[in-house]
C-alpha positions in Angstrom: 0.0 0.0 -0.1 1.4 3.1 -0.8 0.9 6.9 0.9 -2.3 6.8 3.1 -4.7 9.7 4.1 -6.1 8.6 7.8 -8.3 11.4 9.1 -9.3 11.6 12.8 -5.3 10.2 13.5 -5.6 11.7 16.8 -8.8 9.7 17.8 -9.8 6.7 19.1 -10.6 4.4 15.9 -7.8 6.3 13.7 -5.1 6.0 16.3 -5.3 2.4 15.9 -5.7 2.6 12.3 -2.6 4.8 12.1 -0.3 2.6 14.1 -1.2 -0.5 12.6 -0.4 0.6 8.8 2.8 2.5 10.6 3.7 -1.0 11.7 3.4 -2.4 8.1 5.7 -0.1 6.6 2.9 2.2 5.2 3.6 6.3 5.0 0.9 8.0 6.9 -0.4 11.1 6.6 -2.8 11.6 9.7 -5.3 14.7 9.5 -6.8 15.8 12.9 -7.2 19.1 14.2 -7.1 17.9 17.7 -10.5 20.1 18.7 -11.9 20.1 22.5 -15.1 17.5 21.9 -13.4 15.6 24.3 -10.0 16.1 26.7 -7.5 17.6 23.7 -4.6 15.8 26.1 -5.9 12.2 25.5 -5.5 12.8 21.5 -2.2 14.8 22.0 -1.2 11.0 23.6 -2.3 9.0 21.0 -0.5 11.6 18.6 2.7 11.0 20.9 2.7 7.4 20.0 2.4 8.2 16.0 4.5 10.7 15.9 7.8 9.3 16.4 7.4 7.1 12.9 9.6 8.1 10.4 6.6 7.8 7.8 4.1 9.4 9.5 3.0 13.2 9.2 0.6 14.8 11.1 -1.7 17.8 8.9 -3.5 19.9 12.0 -6.3 21.2 10.0 -9.8 21.5 10.0 -11.9 19.1 7.4 -14.5 22.1 6.9 -11.2 24.3 5.5 -11.8 24.0 2.3 -8.8 25.8 1.2 -6.4 24.0 3.6 -8.2 20.5 2.7 -7.7 21.4 -1.4 -4.1 22.3 -0.3 -3.4 18.7 1.1 -4.5 16.8 -1.4 -2.4 18.6 -3.8 1.0 18.5 -1.4 0.2 14.9 -1.4 -0.4 12.0 -3.5 -2.6 9.8 -1.7 -3.4 6.2 -2.8 -6.0 5.6 -0.3 -7.6 7.9 2.4 -9.4 6.3 5.2 -11.6 8.6 6.6 -12.9 8.4 9.9 -12.4 12.0 11.2 -16.2 13.0 12.2 -18.4 14.3 14.8 -19.5 11.3 16.8 -21.8 10.8 19.4 -25.7 10.4 19.3 -26.4 12.6 22.4 -24.0 15.8 21.6 -26.4 15.7 18.1 -29.4 16.7 20.0 -27.9 20.0 21.3 -25.1 20.8 18.7 -26.4 19.7 15.8 -24.6 22.5 13.6 -21.3 20.3 14.1 -22.6 17.5 12.5 -23.4 19.5 9.9 -20.1 21.4 9.5 -17.9 18.2 10.1 -19.9 15.4 8.8 -21.6 16.7 5.6 -19.1 19.8 4.8 -16.1 18.2 5.8 -16.9 14.9 3.7 -17.3 16.8 0.4 -14.3 18.5 0.7 -12.9 14.9 1.5 -14.5 13.3 -1.6 -13.5 16.6 -3.9 -9.8 16.0 -2.7 -9.9 12.0 -3.5 -11.8 13.1 -6.9 -9.4 15.7 -8.5 -6.2 13.8 -6.4 -6.7 10.6 -8.3 -7.4 8.7 -5.1 -7.7 4.7 -5.9 -9.7 4.2 -3.0 -11.9 5.6 -0.6 -12.7 3.8 3.1 -14.9 6.3 5.2 -16.7 5.3 9.1 -20.3 5.0 8.7 -22.5 3.9 11.7 -25.1 0.9 13.1 -26.7 4.2 13.9 -28.0 4.3 10.2 -29.9 1.6 10.9 -32.5 3.6 13.2 -36.0 2.9 13.6 -35.2 -1.1 12.1 -36.0 -3.7 13.8 -35.7 -6.6 11.7 -32.2 -8.0 13.0 -29.4 -8.8 12.3 -29.2 -5.7 10.6 -27.9 -5.8 7.0 -26.6 -3.7 4.0 -28.8 -5.7 1.9 -32.0 -3.3 3.4 -32.5 -0.2 3.4 -32.2 2.4 6.3 -34.4 5.3 5.8 -35.3 6.1 8.9 -32.7 7.3 11.0 -33.4 8.6 14.8 -30.7 11.4 15.3 -29.3 13.4 13.1 -25.6 11.8 13.4 -27.2 8.7 12.3 -28.9 10.8 9.3 -25.4 12.5 8.7 -23.6 8.9 8.2 -26.5 8.1 5.9 -25.6 11.1 4.0 -22.3 10.4 3.6 -23.2 7.0 2.0 -25.3 8.7 -0.2 -23.1 11.6 -1.3 -20.3 8.5 -1.7 -22.6 6.8 -4.3 -23.0 9.6 -6.1 -19.2 10.3 -6.5 -18.7 6.6 -7.3 -20.7 6.8 -9.5 -20.3 10.4 -11.8 -16.4 9.9 -11.1 -15.5 6.5 -10.9 -14.5 6.4 -7.5 -14.2 3.2 -5.6 -15.8 4.2 -2.4 -16.4 1.9 1.0 -18.7 2.6 3.4 -17.8 0.8 7.1 -21.2 0.8 9.3 -19.3 0.5 12.7 -21.1 -1.3 15.6 -20.7 -0.1 19.0 -16.3 -0.3 19.4 -14.4 -0.1 22.6 -11.1 -0.5 23.5 -8.1 0.9 24.9 -7.3 4.3 24.0 -11.4 4.6 24.1 -13.7 7.5 23.7 -14.0 9.2 27.0 -17.8 10.0 26.1 -18.4 6.2 25.3 -19.9 3.7 28.0 -17.2 2.0 28.9 -15.1 4.8 29.5 -18.0 6.1 31.8 -18.8 3.6 33.4 -15.0 2.6 34.3 -14.2 6.1 35.6 -17.6 6.2 38.0 -17.0 3.0 39.5 -13.4 3.8 40.1 -14.8 7.2 42.3 -17.6 5.2 43.5 -20.2 7.0 41.6 -23.5 5.7 40.0 -23.3 4.5 36.6 -26.4 5.1 34.2 -27.9 2.6 32.6 -30.8 3.7 29.8 -33.6 1.9 29.2 -33.8 0.3 32.3 -30.7 -1.6 31.8 -32.4 -3.7 28.9 -30.2 -2.1 25.9 -28.5 -4.4 23.8 -25.5 -4.0 22.0 -23.4 -5.6 19.5 -19.9 -4.4 21.3 -16.8 -5.0 19.3 -13.2 -4.9 19.9 -10.8 -2.2 18.2 -8.6 -4.5 16.9 -11.3 -6.1 15.6 -12.4 -2.9 13.8 -8.9 -2.2 12.4 -8.4 -5.8 11.1 -11.9 -5.0 9.1 -10.3 -1.6 7.8 -7.1 -3.0 6.6 -8.1 -6.0 4.9 -10.6 -3.7 3.0 -8.0 -1.0 2.1 -6.4 -3.5 0.0 -10.0 -4.9 -1.8 -11.2 -1.3 -3.4 -15.1 -1.5 -4.1 -15.9 -3.1 -7.6 -19.2 -2.3 -9.8 -21.8 -5.6 -8.8 -22.6 -7.3 -12.5 -25.8 -8.6 -10.4 -27.3 -5.2 -9.5 -30.9 -4.9 -10.6 -32.2 -1.3 -11.2 -35.7 -2.8 -10.9 -34.7 -4.6 -7.1 -31.8 -2.5 -6.3 -29.5 -3.7 -3.3 -28.7 -0.8 -1.2 -25.6 -2.7 -0.4 -23.6 -2.7 -3.7 -24.1 -0.8 -7.1 -23.9 -0.8 -11.0 -21.1 1.9 -10.0 -17.7 1.1 -7.3 -19.4 1.4 -4.2 -19.9 -1.2 -1.2 -20.8 -0.9 2.6 -19.6 -3.2 5.0 -20.9 -4.3 8.9 -18.4 -4.4 11.2 -19.4 -5.6 14.1 -18.9 -8.5 16.8 -22.1 -10.4 15.6 -22.9 -11.0 19.2 -25.5 -8.5 20.5 -25.1 -8.6 24.3 -27.2 -6.9 27.4 -25.9 -4.0 28.6 -25.9 -5.9 31.9 -23.4 -8.4 31.1 -21.3 -5.5 29.7 -21.1 -4.3 33.2 -21.0 -7.3 35.2 -17.6 -8.3 32.7 -16.6 -4.8 33.8 -17.1 -5.4 37.3 -15.1 -8.4 36.9 -12.0 -6.9 35.0 -12.2 -4.3 38.1 -13.0 -6.4 40.8 -15.5 -3.7 42.2 -19.4 -3.9 42.1 -21.0 -0.8 40.2 -24.0 1.4 42.1 -26.5 1.5 39.3 -28.8 4.1 38.2 -31.8 3.2 36.0 -32.9 5.4 33.4 -35.5 5.7 30.4 -34.6 5.0 26.9 -33.0 8.5 25.8 -33.8 10.2 22.8 -32.0 9.0 19.7 -31.1 5.3 21.0 -32.2 2.3 19.9 -32.7 -0.8 21.7 -30.7 -2.9 20.3 -28.3 -3.4 17.6 -27.0 -6.6 15.6 -24.9 -6.9 13.0 -25.2 -9.2 9.6 -21.2 -9.8 8.6 -21.3 -12.6 6.3 -20.1 -9.7 3.2 -17.1 -8.9 5.5 -16.4 -12.9 6.0 -17.0 -13.5 2.4 -15.0 -10.4 0.7 -11.9 -10.4 3.6 -12.1 -14.0 5.3 -12.4 -11.8 8.3 -15.3 -12.1 11.4 -14.4 -10.4 14.9 -14.1 -12.7 17.6 -12.2 -10.9 20.1 -14.4 -11.8 23.8 -16.1 -9.5 26.1 -14.1 -10.5 28.8 -10.7 -10.2 27.1 -11.1 -6.6 25.3 -13.0 -5.1 28.5 -9.9 -6.4 30.4 -7.8 -4.9 27.9 -9.1 -1.9 28.2 -9.3 -1.7 32.2 -5.9 -2.5 32.3 -4.8 0.4 29.7 -7.3 2.6 31.9 -4.9 1.8 35.2 -2.2 2.4 34.2 -2.8 5.6 31.5 -4.6 7.5 34.7 -2.4 5.7 37.0 -5.3 4.4 39.4 
């Protein structure tokens, strides 16, 4: 693989992807503005792990800065773009909706334009299991429609998939959308459940379990996400010769466009997730049960047959192993 642009390189998944590529000898340009959506010192600490590599360059620019983005694409000849930067979070989108338009819509357009004019051979981009929205037909499949999002975050990710298809159609740009399912692991985001729960339990504070603890999530360990990304990066999307416009498959196209789920294919109740965390910490949690929050869905469950078929991979890290690795990292990083 030649020079790769990884956006969101100081973020949770972007950091792990960059690290994996660098270890494989790939030249990586890591774009990240290092904003303050959550503690920037954690982002800086991730970058500090990457910057010693001679094949890593950090570009501290904003996705929505069109001039800076154009200049970056003009300076570097990227073979592949792995676009992981985004304004994340379902609940944050209820109070700061414009952040999602700026980063996830305007920023994604700048990525598409950079790929188009820069001759990029393959664009992989992060979508989300949130796009399944009001769907209840499980496991969630990329081959069924997702037209009822329940949050602006989900709508912005669905928009990315539609925007990518137009560029695949108009300009022949191979695009691969990756619907991630509840990613967790070392160096995770502080606004996500595992991080919040761990911090609260260690501080003797209650943890909040929404939907009275009956939520189910297809928790996916970050190393499994990275493995899926790296394998798919080497397999640019191609037109599907069996695609039928009279009975269109949402997951493929007559254009070089594909969608994949990357999930553990194993939904877990939130209560079991917390119990596994309690075991890893050796501390019982104080639990506060709350109703479902606006924008949330009660369950997620990934159909990963396409991932298995096309790149011979299915996520397999156990919850016990993954949470144990996170707790070990958390205790070491924060000295607790």
